[in-house]
N, C-alpha and C positions, 0 to 999 in steps of 0.2 A: 366426647362430651360436648355439651352446648349449654349456654346460659339461657335462663327462662325468664329473666327480668324480675326476680324476687327482690324485695327490699333487703338492706344489709342485715337486719335482725331476723330475717325469716328462718335461717337455718338453726340458730340457737333456740328459737321458740319451737321449732319442729322437733327438737331433741338432738343433742350431740353429746358424745361421751369421749372422755379422754383416757387413753391408755398410757400409763407411766412405765409399765414394765410387764413382762410376760405373766406374772402372777397376780397383778393388781386387778381390783374390780373395775368396772366401767361406770363411774359416777355420772349422773346426768347433769348437764349444765342448766343454769337457770336462764333468766332473761339475758338479752344481748348486753355485753359489757366490754370494756376495753381494758387490756392488761396494763399494768404499771410500766412506764418506760424506764429502761435501764440505760444510762449513758454509755456510749462507746460500743454497745452491743449491736451486732448485726443479726437480724432475724431473716433467715432464708425461708421463703414461703414455697410450699409444694402442695399440689393437689394430685390425687391419684384415683383413677377409676379403672379397675381391672388391669393393673399395671404390673402384675407379678413377674413378668419377664424382664422388666427393666428397672423397677424402683430400687431394688437392692444395690445395683451398681451406682445409681444416682446418689443415694445416701452415702455410700462408701466414698464416692468422689468428694463429697463435702467433708466427711470425717478426716480425709487426708489433706485438708487445707493447711497451708503454712501459717495462716492467721487462725489461732485457736479460739478467739473470743467471739463466738457466735452461737446461735441456737438454730435448730431446724424445726419448723412447725409444719407438720404434714396433716392435711385433712383428707381422709379416705372418703370419697364421695359415693358410699354405698356399694363398694365393689362386691361382686359375686364370686370372685376367684380367691386366690391365696395372697392377695396384696398385703393384708394386715398381718398375716402370719410371717411373711417375708420381713416386714418391718420389725416385728417382735424379735427377730434374731439379732438385732442391734441393741445392745444394752447401754449404749452411751447416754449419759444423763442430758446431753445437749439436744437429744432427739425427743420431741413430744409428738404423739400421734393422736389425732381426734377422729372418731368415727361418726359419720352422719348418714342420714337417709339420702338417697340419690336425688340431687336437685340440679346438678350441672356445674360446669367449671366456674362461672362467675360467682355464684353464691358460696361455693367452697373456698375460692380465693379470698373473698371478703371475710369469711370466717377465719381463715388463717391469719389475715392481717389484723383482725380484731384481737386474736389471742397472742399476737407477737409482742415481745417486750423491748425490742431493739429500737434505737433512734435512727438506724439505717435499715431499710427493708430491701431484700434482694429476692429474685425469683429464679427457681430452677424447675423445669418441668420434670416429671417423673421418668421420662424416657431419654433425658439428656444427661450430660456429664460436665462437671466443673473441673477445669484444669487446676493444678495445685495452688497457683498464685492468684487465682481469680479474686477471692475476697480481699486479700492483702493489697493487691494492685488497685482495686476500685476504692477501698477505704482511703488509701494514700492519695489518690487523685481528688476525691471529694474534700479531704482535709486541706489540700493545697488550693482548691478552687471553690471557695465558699459560695460564689455566685451561681454555681452550677447545681441544678436541682436533681438531675438524673443522668446517669452514665451507663452506657452499654459497651459492647466490645464486638470485634470481629469474631467469627466462629469457624471452626472446622466442621463442615457438613459431611456426613457419612451415611452409607447404607451398608447392606451386607456384602457389597462387592467392591466399593470404592470410597474414596474421600476426596473432597475438593474445597476450595475457598473462593469467595467472591470479594471484590473490593468494597470498602465501606467509606463513607464520607467522614472526615475528622475535623474537629474544631466546631464550636457552636454555630458560627455563621453557615458553614457548609452543611451541617446536620439539619439546621432549620430549613435551608433551601431544599435539601433532599426530602424532608418530611412533606413539603408542599407538592412533591411529585410522586412519591411512593413511600413505603415503610422500610427504612433502612435498618431497623432494629431487629435483633433476635430477642424475644421477650425473656428467654432463659438467661440472657446476659445482663439484664438491667439491674441496677441498684439505685435507690432513690431515697430522699430524705423523708422521714415519717411525717414531719410537720407539713410538708408540701402535700403529701398524700391525704392527710386529714383536712387540709385547707380545701382541697378539691372534692371532698366528700367520698373518697374511695374510687374504686373502679366503677365505671358507668354501666349498670345493669341494662339500661335501656338500649345500649348499643349491641346487645346480644353477642354474636360470634365476633363482632368487631370491637369488643371492649378494649383490647390491647392497643390498637391504633388510636381509638378515641381517647384513651387515657394519655398516650404519648403526645397527641396533639394538644390536649388541654394543658399539660405541663409546659410544652414548648410555647404556647401562647402567652405564658406568664413569666417563664424563667429560661435561661440558657440550658440546653441539654447537649450532651456530647457523646461520641463513640470513640473508644480506644482502638487503634489500628491492629494491635496484637490480639490474636484469638485467645479468649479466656474460657471458652466452653467448646464442647463437641456436641453438635446439633444433629440428632438422629433423624433420618428419613426412613419411614416404614409405612406400610399400607394401613396399619391400625390407628395411626395418629389422627387427632381430631381434624386437622386441616387436609386429610386425605379422604375423608368419608363422603358418602353420597349426599348427606344432608348439607354439609358445608359447601360442597360443590354446587348444589342447587341454589343456595342462597347467596353465595359469595359475589357473583357478578352484579347483582342488584345493589347490595349494600356497598361493595367496594367502590363502585363508580361514584355513588353519591357522597360517600365519606371522603374520597380523594378530592372531589370537586370542592367540598367545604374546606378541606385543609389547604387547597390551593388558594382559596380566597382569603383565608385568615393568616397564612404563613408566608406566602410568596412576596418577594420584594417588589416594590413599584417597578413596573416595566417588565416583570417576569411572569405575571399571572397568565398571560396567553400561552407561555411555554408550559407552565404547570397544568393548565387545563387540558393540554393535549393528552396527558397520561390517563386521566379517568376515562376519556373516550376510548383510548387504546385498550384499557382494562376491560371495559364493557364489550368491545369487539372481540377480544380474546375468548371470552366465555361463550360467545356464539359460534365459535369454530367447532367443527366436528371433533369428537374425542381423540381421534388418532393424530390430530394436529396440535393437541394440547399437552404434550409431554413437558415435564418440568425442565428438562435440559434445554429443549427448544425455546421455551418461554424465557428462561434465564439468559440464553444466548442473545435473544432479540432485545430483552430488557436492558441488559448491561451495555449493549452497543448503543442503544438510544440514550442511555444516561450519560455515556461518554460524549456522544454527539452534542448533547445539550449542556456539557461541562458541569455535570452534577458533582463530580469528584474533584 
């Protein structure tokens, strides 16, 4: 999937339908609207596009949470496979599924956020898994740290052969420093306050494929953000995911270097900007390497050595 820069209301105006259960009709929504906020509710936002192989497990991982006061808002972004049918197999009233024409990840996520009722918003991608205490742990953290606007966590990364973990920065000061150098967040692990999201105007469509990093930087420019050291999600690596596709690969090096440069200028502490500006240069150079030198394992090995060298953690 990719974002195409539509305005937040574009999806609703194009036509979106909600499916409450297997036998219900698909009513068409009207103009863009915002759901009524429900105090203490967590809304988990999920978008799905041809995700039949994974979306069922993602939803089940949420329904198994130890904190039961949440809703799951899924926007199916015009899937041509059995994604919706898989979702229909779950009759839990906390799950709401909306069907839309295919417009891309960012408009679908904007739609999910608009339909959400929770005062806390969380994200889980359709191919990832939430560990059982994910929502409870993050809710508790945000209740105890009212100054923090957004919280992420470490993750267990896995593919069909192996699983592994990488270190993450912890504490608002360390996370802000890290964001000036690279993106330390797994988007599937983030939870944030609805009022901050609305203050910023939602996810930035104009950032395209880099909407996640752009949003994180915008939040960090105004408020403390943090990352919990314990893994609260399982992050799946597979060839079909958005960040593995040819389109993403072709566009990434141009956008990432510019975005990281801007983040270095806005987030780096005085005296550290020169260090932060090293990373966008290295990012751009990496994507000019021949494909056989661009394996993710090699990239991660070099990246985390450099981050330790520059005392990012």
